[in-house]
N, CA, C and O atoms as CSV, one atom per row, in Angstrom:
chain,resi,resn,atom,element,x,y,z
A,1,MET,N,N,-16.952,81.470,72.216
A,1,MET,CA,C,-17.893,81.638,73.284
A,1,MET,C,C,-17.305,81.201,74.659
A,1,MET,O,O,-17.428,81.928,75.645
A,2,ILE,N,N,-16.690,80.053,74.704
A,2,ILE,CA,C,-16.144,79.575,76.071
A,2,ILE,C,C,-15.030,80.546,76.472
A,2,ILE,O,O,-14.884,80.834,77.660
A,3,ALA,N,N,-14.224,81.073,75.502
A,3,ALA,CA,C,-13.152,82.029,75.793
A,3,ALA,C,C,-13.743,83.258,76.439
A,3,ALA,O,O,-13.261,83.752,77.458
A,4,LEU,N,N,-14.847,83.757,75.791
A,4,LEU,CA,C,-15.526,84.928,76.288
A,4,LEU,C,C,-15.945,84.694,77.708
A,4,LEU,O,O,-15.651,85.545,78.547
A,5,MET,N,N,-16.604,83.619,78.052
A,5,MET,CA,C,-17.088,83.428,79.304
A,5,MET,C,C,-15.888,83.294,80.326
A,5,MET,O,O,-16.003,83.757,81.460
A,6,ALA,N,N,-14.821,82.702,79.943
A,6,ALA,CA,C,-13.662,82.509,80.712
A,6,ALA,C,C,-13.025,83.875,81.068
A,6,ALA,O,O,-12.619,84.153,82.197
A,7,ALA,N,N,-12.980,84.663,80.046
A,7,ALA,CA,C,-12.446,86.062,80.260
A,7,ALA,C,C,-13.315,86.987,81.225
A,7,ALA,O,O,-12.805,87.817,81.978
A,8,GLU,N,N,-14.553,86.775,81.129
A,8,GLU,CA,C,-15.528,87.453,82.059
A,8,GLU,C,C,-15.346,86.930,83.451
A,8,GLU,O,O,-15.274,87.699,84.410
A,9,VAL,N,N,-15.269,85.596,83.572
A,9,VAL,CA,C,-15.051,85.060,84.920
A,9,VAL,C,C,-13.783,85.540,85.578
A,9,VAL,O,O,-13.785,85.896,86.756
A,10,VAL,N,N,-12.630,85.553,84.781
A,10,VAL,CA,C,-11.343,86.046,85.288
A,10,VAL,C,C,-11.489,87.597,85.780
A,10,VAL,O,O,-11.017,87.993,86.845
A,11,ARG,N,N,-12.179,88.389,84.894
A,11,ARG,CA,C,-12.393,89.766,85.229
A,11,ARG,C,C,-13.258,90.082,86.319
A,11,ARG,O,O,-12.948,90.974,87.107
A,12,ARG,N,N,-14.414,89.370,86.446
A,12,ARG,CA,C,-15.334,89.682,87.476
A,12,ARG,C,C,-15.752,88.508,88.467
A,12,ARG,O,O,-16.622,88.660,89.324
A,13,LYS,N,N,-15.137,87.468,88.295
A,13,LYS,CA,C,-15.420,86.233,89.057
A,13,LYS,C,C,-16.636,85.595,88.854
A,13,LYS,O,O,-16.979,84.710,89.638
A,14,ASP,N,N,-17.408,85.947,87.820
A,14,ASP,CA,C,-18.640,85.306,87.380
A,14,ASP,C,C,-18.980,85.959,86.033
A,14,ASP,O,O,-18.401,86.980,85.661
A,15,CYS,N,N,-19.899,85.368,85.335
A,15,CYS,CA,C,-20.317,85.944,83.962
A,15,CYS,C,C,-21.817,86.177,84.015
A,15,CYS,O,O,-22.600,85.233,84.115
A,16,TRP,N,N,-22.210,87.449,83.945
A,16,TRP,CA,C,-23.518,87.844,83.961
A,16,TRP,C,C,-24.018,88.373,82.675
A,16,TRP,O,O,-25.073,89.006,82.625
A,17,LEU,N,N,-23.226,88.110,81.533
A,17,LEU,CA,C,-23.652,88.504,80.181
A,17,LEU,C,C,-24.838,87.777,79.850
A,17,LEU,O,O,-25.027,86.643,80.290
A,18,SER,N,N,-25.645,88.364,79.101
A,18,SER,CA,C,-26.860,87.645,78.516
A,18,SER,C,C,-26.422,87.039,77.240
A,18,SER,O,O,-25.492,87.494,76.575
A,19,ILE,N,N,-27.187,85.900,76.890
A,19,ILE,CA,C,-26.916,85.102,75.755
A,19,ILE,C,C,-26.865,86.052,74.442
A,19,ILE,O,O,-26.065,85.811,73.538
A,20,GLU,N,N,-27.651,87.010,74.394
A,20,GLU,CA,C,-27.657,87.850,73.261
A,20,GLU,C,C,-26.364,88.700,73.230
A,20,GLU,O,O,-25.829,88.897,72.139
A,21,ASN,N,N,-25.878,89.169,74.256
A,21,ASN,CA,C,-24.651,89.975,74.367
A,21,ASN,C,C,-23.469,89.121,74.075
A,21,ASN,O,O,-22.569,89.595,73.382
A,22,MET,N,N,-23.377,87.844,74.558
A,22,MET,CA,C,-22.197,86.964,74.240
A,22,MET,C,C,-22.273,86.757,72.745
A,22,MET,O,O,-21.251,86.867,72.068
A,23,ALA,N,N,-23.384,86.477,72.228
A,23,ALA,CA,C,-23.413,86.135,70.774
A,23,ALA,C,C,-23.025,87.270,69.973
A,23,ALA,O,O,-22.339,87.075,68.970
A,24,ALA,N,N,-23.423,88.559,70.334
A,24,ALA,CA,C,-22.974,89.732,69.591
A,24,ALA,C,C,-21.487,89.906,69.604
A,24,ALA,O,O,-20.889,90.166,68.560
A,25,VAL,N,N,-20.847,89.765,70.792
A,25,VAL,CA,C,-19.525,89.900,71.015
A,25,VAL,C,C,-18.644,88.768,70.114
A,25,VAL,O,O,-17.608,88.994,69.488
A,26,ALA,N,N,-19.274,87.647,70.222
A,26,ALA,CA,C,-18.503,86.471,69.536
A,26,ALA,C,C,-18.801,86.458,68.024
A,26,ALA,O,O,-18.122,85.778,67.256
A,27,GLY,N,N,-19.818,87.216,67.618
A,27,GLY,CA,C,-20.163,87.356,66.163
A,27,GLY,C,C,-20.854,86.109,65.623
A,27,GLY,O,O,-20.703,85.740,64.459
A,28,VAL,N,N,-21.694,85.409,66.599
A,28,VAL,CA,C,-22.528,84.302,66.185
A,28,VAL,C,C,-23.974,84.560,66.512
A,28,VAL,O,O,-24.278,85.510,67.233
A,29,CYS,N,N,-24.914,83.711,65.982
A,29,CYS,CA,C,-26.347,83.931,66.331
A,29,CYS,C,C,-26.583,83.298,67.707
A,29,CYS,O,O,-25.763,82.579,68.277
A,30,ARG,N,N,-27.801,83.644,68.186
A,30,ARG,CA,C,-28.202,83.299,69.526
A,30,ARG,C,C,-28.220,81.684,69.709
A,30,ARG,O,O,-27.762,81.174,70.732
A,31,SER,N,N,-28.712,81.002,68.777
A,31,SER,CA,C,-28.744,79.563,68.874
A,31,SER,C,C,-27.329,78.891,68.912
A,31,SER,O,O,-27.106,77.923,69.640
A,32,THR,N,N,-26.468,79.401,68.164
A,32,THR,CA,C,-24.962,78.912,68.334
A,32,THR,C,C,-24.402,79.225,69.650
A,32,THR,O,O,-23.630,78.444,70.205
A,33,ALA,N,N,-24.769,80.362,70.181
A,33,ALA,CA,C,-24.264,80.724,71.526
A,33,ALA,C,C,-24.887,79.729,72.566
A,33,ALA,O,O,-24.170,79.207,73.420
A,34,LYS,N,N,-26.217,79.477,72.485
A,34,LYS,CA,C,-26.776,78.595,73.467
A,34,LYS,C,C,-26.244,77.184,73.268
A,34,LYS,O,O,-26.115,76.475,74.266
A,35,ASN,N,N,-25.917,76.701,72.034
A,35,ASN,CA,C,-25.341,75.405,71.883
A,35,ASN,C,C,-23.974,75.339,72.403
A,35,ASN,O,O,-23.566,74.282,72.886
A,36,ALA,N,N,-23.207,76.418,72.342
A,36,ALA,CA,C,-21.846,76.408,72.917
A,36,ALA,C,C,-21.910,76.406,74.395
A,36,ALA,O,O,-21.062,75.769,75.020
A,37,ILE,N,N,-22.817,77.046,74.995
A,37,ILE,CA,C,-22.922,77.112,76.464
A,37,ILE,C,C,-23.474,75.826,76.978
A,37,ILE,O,O,-23.126,75.415,78.084
A,38,ARG,N,N,-24.334,75.158,76.217
A,38,ARG,CA,C,-24.821,73.877,76.643
A,38,ARG,C,C,-23.635,72.803,76.522
A,38,ARG,O,O,-23.550,71.912,77.367
A,39,GLU,N,N,-22.824,72.884,75.582
A,39,GLU,CA,C,-21.636,71.962,75.445
A,39,GLU,C,C,-20.623,72.170,76.428
A,39,GLU,O,O,-19.972,71.220,76.863
A,40,ALA,N,N,-20.418,73.501,76.861
A,40,ALA,CA,C,-19.430,73.859,77.862
A,40,ALA,C,C,-19.810,73.263,79.193
A,40,ALA,O,O,-18.947,72.807,79.944
A,41,VAL,N,N,-21.138,73.263,79.505
A,41,VAL,CA,C,-21.739,72.778,80.766
A,41,VAL,C,C,-21.531,71.264,80.728
A,41,VAL,O,O,-21.082,70.695,81.723
A,42,ARG,N,N,-21.839,70.594,79.621
A,42,ARG,CA,C,-21.770,69.249,79.440
A,42,ARG,C,C,-20.275,68.649,79.751
A,42,ARG,O,O,-20.113,67.635,80.431
A,43,LEU,N,N,-19.224,69.387,79.180
A,43,LEU,CA,C,-17.885,68.996,79.304
A,43,LEU,C,C,-17.156,69.388,80.546
A,43,LEU,O,O,-16.231,68.699,80.976
A,44,GLY,N,N,-17.544,70.448,81.109
A,44,GLY,CA,C,-16.680,70.960,82.206
A,44,GLY,C,C,-17.362,71.235,83.483
A,44,GLY,O,O,-18.493,70.798,83.698
A,45,PRO,N,N,-16.687,71.971,84.367
A,45,PRO,CA,C,-17.215,72.306,85.731
A,45,PRO,C,C,-18.177,73.522,85.687
A,45,PRO,O,O,-18.578,73.965,86.763
A,46,GLN,N,N,-18.550,74.059,84.602
A,46,GLN,CA,C,-19.376,75.180,84.488
A,46,GLN,C,C,-20.808,74.945,84.749
A,46,GLN,O,O,-21.320,73.884,84.391
A,47,THR,N,N,-21.517,75.898,85.372
A,47,THR,CA,C,-22.911,75.711,85.637
A,47,THR,C,C,-23.687,76.919,85.043
A,47,THR,O,O,-23.121,77.982,84.789
A,48,VAL,N,N,-24.950,76.713,84.845
A,48,VAL,CA,C,-25.723,77.822,84.202
A,48,VAL,C,C,-26.831,78.130,85.180
A,48,VAL,O,O,-27.498,77.187,85.607
A,49,GLU,N,N,-27.075,79.301,85.556
A,49,GLU,CA,C,-28.262,79.702,86.315
A,49,GLU,C,C,-29.094,80.667,85.518
A,49,GLU,O,O,-28.657,81.736,85.092
A,50,GLU,N,N,-30.353,80.212,85.336
A,50,GLU,CA,C,-31.193,81.111,84.503
A,50,GLU,C,C,-31.883,82.141,85.382
A,50,GLU,O,O,-32.294,81.825,86.498
A,51,ARG,N,N,-32.011,83.326,84.910
A,51,ARG,CA,C,-32.621,84.451,85.469
A,51,ARG,C,C,-33.933,84.629,84.798
A,51,ARG,O,O,-34.028,85.092,83.662
A,52,LYS,N,N,-35.020,84.227,85.574
A,52,LYS,CA,C,-36.353,84.384,84.971
A,52,LYS,C,C,-36.787,85.854,85.197
A,52,LYS,O,O,-36.454,86.495,86.194
A,53,THR,N,N,-37.596,86.361,84.144
A,53,THR,CA,C,-38.219,87.562,84.312
A,53,THR,C,C,-39.644,87.423,84.253
A,53,THR,O,O,-40.137,86.429,83.721
A,54,THR,N,N,-40.379,88.369,84.773
A,54,THR,CA,C,-41.910,88.341,84.740
A,54,THR,C,C,-42.326,89.073,83.459
A,54,THR,O,O,-41.572,89.780,82.790
A,55,GLY,N,N,-43.594,88.823,83.202
A,55,GLY,CA,C,-44.054,89.530,81.993
A,55,GLY,C,C,-44.288,91.061,82.229
A,55,GLY,O,O,-44.521,91.810,81.280
A,56,PHE,N,N,-44.220,91.502,83.525
A,56,PHE,CA,C,-44.402,92.955,83.745
A,56,PHE,C,C,-43.168,93.673,83.732
A,56,PHE,O,O,-43.150,94.859,83.401
A,57,ARG,N,N,-41.953,92.946,84.122
A,57,ARG,CA,C,-40.651,93.568,84.152
A,57,ARG,C,C,-40.715,94.742,85.102
A,57,ARG,O,O,-39.716,95.435,85.295
């Protein structure tokens, strides 16, 4: 997971992949992806910005 985020940051200077996309690429479930992201934020200089969507989209 962390390697996927790092590769995306190197390629685009940021990572805009959704949790579902990252989980699919890494071959893990959504909760495992969320736990990996949470751990990466806790250990390093990464930050997470949530993009809220409305019910109407």
